[in-house]
C-alpha positions as MATLAB code, in Angstrom:
seq = 'MDPHLIVIHEHPEWQKPLFDALDRRGVPYAAFDLKQAAFDNVEEPRAKLYFNQASPSAYVRGHARAVPLALAYMRTLERRGARVLNGADVFALELSKSAQATLLHTLGIDTPRSITFNDVRALRSYERTITWPALLKPDQGGSGARIQVVHSLEEVEGIFEADPNVWLPDNLFLLQEYLPHDPDVGIVRLEFLGGGLLYAMRVKTHGRFNLCPSPVCNPDDGDGTCEVPEVPAVSAPPVEFYPYPDVPAEAVETASAIVRAARLDVGGIEYLETPDGRRVFYDINANSNLRPSVAAAFGFDPFERVVDYLQAQLAIVAPASHSRETRTTLR';
ca = [
      82.534    2.131   35.153;
      80.762   -0.794   34.893;
      81.449   -3.390   31.903;
      79.903   -3.179   28.670;
      79.873   -7.364   28.258;
      79.561   -9.857   30.851;
      80.512  -13.853   29.731;
      78.477  -16.165   32.156;
      80.597  -19.305   32.213;
      81.660  -22.554   33.977;
      85.043  -23.741   32.484;
      87.521  -20.910   32.486;
      90.370  -23.023   30.113;
      88.001  -22.323   27.606;
      87.340  -18.995   27.488;
      90.907  -17.557   27.747;
      91.390  -17.046   23.959;
      88.174  -15.119   24.126;
      89.151  -12.715   26.884;
      92.508  -12.406   25.518;
      90.696  -11.410   22.219;
      88.268   -8.725   24.494;
      91.712   -7.325   26.138;
      93.344   -6.737   23.044;
      90.338   -4.657   21.856;
      89.937   -2.769   25.072;
      86.642   -4.116   25.479;
      84.693   -3.626   29.345;
      83.982   -6.789   29.860;
      83.146   -9.171   33.375;
      83.079  -12.968   33.672;
      80.348  -14.202   35.854;
      81.572  -17.879   36.909;
      79.018  -20.069   37.536;
      81.236  -22.460   39.862;
      80.596  -20.435   42.802;
      77.599  -17.791   42.272;
      74.961  -16.315   43.795;
      72.476  -13.165   42.039;
      70.017  -10.673   43.616;
      66.521  -10.912   41.803;
      66.281   -7.315   42.769;
      69.385   -5.899   41.431;
      69.438   -4.084   37.798;
      71.626   -5.639   35.466;
      75.120   -4.488   35.435;
      75.415   -4.731   31.660;
      73.110   -4.620   28.696;
      74.860   -7.425   27.164;
      75.504  -10.885   28.574;
      76.944  -13.497   26.272;
      75.871  -16.989   27.490;
      79.412  -19.813   27.279;
      77.330  -22.065   30.085;
      78.042  -25.683   28.689;
      75.824  -28.839   29.892;
      78.944  -30.742   30.691;
      79.342  -29.130   33.661;
      78.326  -31.997   35.699;
      81.309  -34.342   34.157;
      84.025  -31.856   35.811;
      82.030  -32.052   39.375;
      79.994  -28.281   38.706;
      76.244  -30.112   38.224;
      74.774  -26.757   40.130;
      76.354  -24.321   37.307;
      73.069  -25.568   34.976;
      70.508  -24.940   36.844;
      72.147  -21.783   37.940;
      72.660  -20.679   35.114;
      68.738  -21.030   33.369;
      67.459  -19.484   36.141;
      70.459  -16.288   36.095;
      69.531  -16.275   31.948;
      65.718  -16.175   32.684;
      66.221  -13.320   35.629;
      68.523  -11.372   33.309;
      66.048  -11.620   30.250;
      62.815  -10.576   32.760;
      64.275   -7.553   33.572;
      65.385   -6.498   30.178;
      68.794   -7.447   29.891;
      70.240   -9.057   26.211;
      71.660  -12.575   26.478;
      72.844  -14.029   23.115;
      72.646  -17.565   24.016;
      69.880  -16.497   26.806;
      67.864  -18.963   28.548;
      65.657  -20.572   25.810;
      68.144  -21.499   23.561;
      70.605  -22.399   26.493;
      67.225  -25.140   27.572;
      66.911  -26.048   23.900;
      70.665  -27.463   23.998;
      69.602  -29.013   27.642;
      67.595  -31.351   26.053;
      68.798  -34.118   23.443;
      65.212  -35.128   22.771;
      63.771  -31.004   22.111;
      66.306  -31.028   19.999;
      65.185  -34.288   17.541;
      61.763  -32.966   18.082;
      62.953  -29.740   16.257;
      64.583  -31.238   13.631;
      61.929  -33.635   13.132;
      59.370  -30.800   13.025;
      61.407  -28.744   10.604;
      61.279  -31.341    8.399;
      65.161  -32.297    8.628;
      66.220  -36.331    8.281;
      67.253  -36.736   12.523;
      67.521  -39.652   13.928;
      63.910  -40.954   15.522;
      64.790  -41.193   19.751;
      62.664  -42.777   22.327;
      62.672  -40.501   25.928;
      61.992  -41.925   29.085;
      63.119  -42.332   32.505;
      62.715  -45.955   33.318;
      63.919  -48.957   31.207;
      61.043  -50.747   31.465;
      58.899  -47.927   29.549;
      60.735  -49.481   26.664;
      59.025  -52.549   26.356;
      56.337  -51.306   24.400;
      58.512  -49.729   22.014;
      60.522  -53.322   21.485;
      59.069  -53.859   18.353;
      60.060  -50.286   16.909;
      63.871  -50.487   18.168;
      66.347  -51.801   15.333;
      69.755  -52.898   17.265;
      72.216  -51.539   17.934;
      70.981  -48.679   19.290;
      72.151  -45.234   20.759;
      71.945  -44.559   24.666;
      72.253  -41.305   25.349;
      71.302  -38.648   28.293;
      68.949  -35.691   27.680;
      71.206  -33.609   28.968;
      73.923  -34.131   27.397;
      77.570  -32.456   26.635;
      81.502  -33.752   25.887;
      79.843  -37.424   24.741;
      79.405  -38.584   28.252;
      77.360  -41.218   29.007;
      76.926  -41.976   25.340;
      76.728  -45.673   24.689;
      76.122  -48.004   21.419;
      73.906  -50.865   23.078;
      72.437  -53.981   21.548;
      69.495  -55.120   23.643;
      66.805  -54.089   25.740;
      68.517  -56.419   28.567;
      71.699  -54.599   28.006;
      70.265  -51.185   28.400;
      68.479  -52.534   31.533;
      71.982  -53.696   32.986;
      73.430  -50.493   32.531;
      70.843  -48.928   34.949;
      70.876  -51.750   37.389;
      74.991  -51.575   37.855;
      75.237  -48.009   37.970;
      72.046  -46.142   39.029;
      74.150  -42.699   39.120;
      73.989  -43.650   35.764;
      70.950  -41.340   35.369;
      72.743  -38.284   37.300;
      72.034  -35.335   36.687;
      68.730  -34.946   34.462;
      67.470  -38.265   35.405;
      66.335  -38.796   31.703;
      67.918  -40.642   28.529;
      67.023  -41.318   25.005;
      67.609  -44.593   23.187;
      68.203  -43.433   19.574;
      68.612  -44.844   15.896;
      71.973  -45.774   15.523;
      73.700  -44.647   12.052;
      76.680  -45.649   10.975;
      79.299  -43.037    9.222;
      82.693  -43.620    7.101;
      85.334  -43.518   10.015;
      87.511  -41.903    6.802;
      84.892  -39.215    6.250;
      83.765  -39.111    9.626;
      81.001  -36.445   11.140;
      80.679  -32.703    9.963;
      80.238  -29.690   12.207;
      79.102  -26.345   11.041;
      80.412  -23.356   13.605;
      77.873  -20.431   12.701;
      78.108  -16.516   13.974;
      75.164  -14.315   14.336;
      73.508  -16.293   11.650;
      76.097  -16.603    9.104;
      78.279  -19.511    8.669;
      81.718  -18.971   10.302;
      83.422  -22.266    8.816;
      82.929  -26.132    8.296;
      85.180  -29.107    9.817;
      85.291  -32.671    9.144;
      85.889  -34.513   12.473;
      86.980  -38.328   12.071;
      85.661  -39.477   15.801;
      87.114  -43.037   15.783;
      85.159  -44.143   17.517;
      84.891  -41.652   20.167;
      81.769  -39.616   21.532;
      83.733  -36.774   23.122;
      84.080  -34.508   20.345;
      84.462  -30.952   21.827;
      86.570  -29.001   19.393;
      88.551  -27.332   22.152;
      92.361  -27.600   21.882;
      91.961  -28.076   25.519;
      89.939  -30.876   25.175;
      90.995  -32.787   22.308;
      94.274  -31.030   21.492;
      96.432  -32.467   18.300;
      98.616  -34.361   20.294;
      98.249  -36.395   23.442;
      95.452  -36.287   25.761;
      92.918  -33.119   26.750;
      92.958  -32.006   30.380;
      89.469  -31.973   30.009;
      88.949  -35.297   28.483;
      85.732  -37.050   29.395;
      86.715  -41.283   29.564;
      84.946  -43.122   27.313;
      82.362  -45.504   28.564;
      82.894  -48.366   28.392;
      86.651  -47.359   27.382;
      87.645  -47.137   23.815;
      91.308  -47.582   22.701;
      91.563  -45.470   19.220;
      93.383  -42.741   18.335;
      92.554  -39.383   19.199;
      90.129  -37.504   17.103;
      91.079  -35.583   14.740;
      89.944  -31.809   12.828;
      90.195  -31.073    9.546;
      88.742  -27.659    7.860;
      85.855  -28.822    5.299;
      85.642  -26.047    2.560;
      83.643  -27.902    0.157;
      80.633  -28.797    2.634;
      77.519  -29.008    0.285;
      75.622  -25.827   -0.181;
      72.303  -27.999    0.922;
      73.929  -29.040    4.372;
      74.791  -24.909    4.827;
      71.474  -24.428    4.085;
      69.510  -27.023    6.433;
      71.975  -25.750    9.259;
      71.152  -21.983    9.143;
      67.632  -23.115    8.803;
      68.171  -24.765   12.165;
      70.166  -21.967   13.591;
      67.436  -19.699   12.639;
      64.637  -21.764   13.856;
      66.642  -22.585   17.449;
      67.554  -18.879   17.732;
      71.043  -19.440   18.119;
      73.173  -16.202   18.370;
      76.566  -18.927   18.146;
      76.649  -22.539   17.783;
      77.473  -25.385   16.288;
      75.680  -28.165   13.854;
      76.377  -31.697   13.935;
      75.575  -33.953   10.918;
      76.724  -36.821    9.602;
      76.290  -39.057    6.114;
      75.427  -42.321    6.508;
      76.355  -45.311    3.263;
      73.230  -45.514    1.650;
      73.059  -41.383    1.401;
      71.496  -39.860    4.113;
      72.495  -36.578    5.741;
      71.339  -36.668    9.191;
      71.059  -33.648   11.425;
      71.161  -34.728   15.454;
      73.055  -32.267   17.190;
      72.263  -28.504   18.008;
      75.377  -26.935   20.029;
      75.151  -23.030   21.692;
      77.767  -23.509   23.790;
      80.242  -23.352   20.646;
      84.454  -24.562   21.619;
      85.920  -22.727   18.454;
      89.117  -24.707   16.763;
      92.037  -21.585   16.014;
      93.694  -24.269   13.663;
      90.898  -25.265   11.687;
      89.611  -21.316   11.587;
      93.370  -20.552   10.555;
      92.754  -22.422    7.530;
      90.451  -20.401    6.419;
      92.540  -17.342    7.044;
      91.108  -15.763   10.323;
      91.346  -16.016   13.986;
      87.761  -17.384   15.360;
      87.597  -15.323   18.647;
      88.490  -12.192   16.956;
      85.342  -12.683   14.692;
      83.369  -13.528   17.759;
      84.911  -10.036   19.423;
      83.445   -8.004   15.796;
      80.084   -9.538   16.378;
      79.689   -8.820   20.554;
      80.597   -4.950   19.453;
      78.335   -5.009   16.505;
      75.609   -5.819   19.524;
      77.149   -4.214   21.697;
      76.517   -0.844   19.373;
      72.725   -1.882   18.824;
      72.098   -2.293   23.041;
      74.306    0.979   24.793;
      75.642   -0.082   28.164;
      73.854    0.123   31.033;
      75.072    3.195   33.179;
      74.803    2.483   36.632;
      75.954    5.164   39.772;
      77.469    2.235   41.878;
      81.213    1.271   41.626;
      81.629   -2.480   40.637;
      84.680   -4.583   39.978;
      85.185   -4.555   35.881;
      86.556   -8.440   36.242;
      85.424  -11.447   38.490;
      88.271  -13.587   37.021;
];
């Protein structure tokens, strides 16, 4: 039998809790691993439901080619009638911090001002409007890679002159308004599932930019196995994650509006609060690595909730039926 569900991914360690939950429920599924993959544009989709778990940060693990293949694969699947959760348009939005900033601005939501550029010299025309320090951020984000706080255009020029490979893989950067926040309060991340809030958490960054919620990357103690090095190096405690049951209703309402506009099936929205009282939203995550210890404080297993949602979607789109035999797992 063909699988009812196919999970598109590149990082098997991130997917283990989801695969375990699917196994416990007896859901027939397959895993499409993007690290070494190919697809046929003529073949009918193997399943009626696909779940995109691809990550923009694949390149930091040496898998830069996973991202364009994921986008091409999802576009093909959708054109051939398959339902893809967090599909091609959603993934394209996650791949572009510039597009995210524009979406938030057009929704009337407070978000950092961003200048997108592919040549540092082009920033000179904006020199009088830039406030320092600023945040240098790649358009294709992921796990905080290549993000730096900068203090002048000369410093920005020096970064790219010293190592032109900083441009890779997307060759596009943002110079973004830098917004301080209380380090004892941290930033806030709200996880959504099927349009509803799953849980909220506070994240104490300690000056770090790799805020991946997966315990694989940021465990409760020790170093993660896929931790992205900070550039420049940061000597600080590990990132801390805390449940946030008292998240303001207004923040949830704003985040819900973002989820609807971005058409996120599953995802995380991040914001911070500045000392002068601004609540600033700045990140839209389609690949949502859930944190079991935080969800446990709310009394549930987040991956069981995800499987609930996947099964509900499977009930809407009946599994594909094909005569040819295929393996039920590609792991």
